[in-house]
C-alpha angles and dihedrals in degrees: 000000000000123000123212119226112228117229117235116268112283094016117111122204087246089056098040115172123231121191109229113226119241103254133175088223090057093053091043092053094050093045094046094050091048091048089053094045093052095042094055118039096335100083095040086054091046092049090051091048094049095046093053091046092053096037101043095172093062123099119225090256094049090048091055090050092050093049091049090049090058093065115323113249090350088061087069090058101051109141096018096116116078106342102054088040092055091045093049096048094049091049086067095038099041117014099042092041094050093041092050094049093047093045090051094049092045091053092048088052089055106270120145121249087256094048094043091051093051093048092047095051095045093053095043092049095051093045091051093045094057096036100053115336099076096069095031094056092040091054094043091051091047091055095046096044100043091077089112089074091056090046089060091059096255117124109241116237118256124266097264094041087056091049093049092043091055093041093052092047102039108012124214093331090059096055089045095049112149092018091136089056089047092051091049089048091049095045095048094038101049093035088056094040097051093041096046094043089054088049092049089047091051089052092049091050090053092049094046097039094243097128093127095071100272116159119272118228122247092260094049090052093048090049093052097046094041090054089049094048094043097049091045087069087084086098094061091123087068090053092048087050091049092050094047090049092053097036118119092207116126122236122155088209095060115104110263092223107036123209130171090258101049092040089056092051089045091056095041094049092050103034107017124216096320090058090061088061101047111134094022094126095055088048094053087047089052092051091051091048091048089052094049092049093049095048108031094039095034099087094045091047091048092055091051097046089050093052091047096048103028085226127117113245111228099172121114115238 
């Protein structure tokens, strides 16, 4: 007498869930793709986004001129080494791993694909924020916004001298300044991004009659992820608040002890509603570039990692 195995609540036989094993090859693939993304166009777009968020009176053209004047092409790569590299590598090793595990268990518990995606993204984003992103984003922002020191004719301190100076003066809290804003941004950004990407993917599957789990084409993957990434920029005010909290620019009107609440008020009082969305276009461009790297470069990177490790890669990209 045979016994039937019941599928978890909310999971149909056609949409059977399979738990992906934790493999070094999966983590290496995620870290490698993110490192490539940030080292190419990712960091220049990040620098533009951060400059506009910190200098809300600048136009995009004047922002580009200011960044170029800080060091030519290298001005667009401020904060890349080591902070952006640390952040990029941990995105593969921390965020994507935690998000994948959380999404799987949420789906097993009965959550929809959309709901599981949101919960996975939110959890992964918060864990990454408190594990590594607090000090990484703080140090990147410090490097990008301390150009006024250079403008006065004084050579700015090196990356590690700046890091040690903040640590000696303010301790762990100093190098993690704005970490709560980072956590809110990551939670809302990746929750929206994972959830909206899943929603877009479901729509594409309905339109293309691929509702039984057939593989999407590269263009369809890029479209779904780019829609999710672009629409997740609705939380740009959190990013502008984060940049302002971590910025080294001097303004006597800024609150002495900055919190998410009083920073929001300071930005709104000085720059209005539009000020809260400064830098949103480079951020959308960054989301699209991240997607193109993950999807277009994913298959090539997957083949290389499998040859390097001798292990079959099972992670999605």
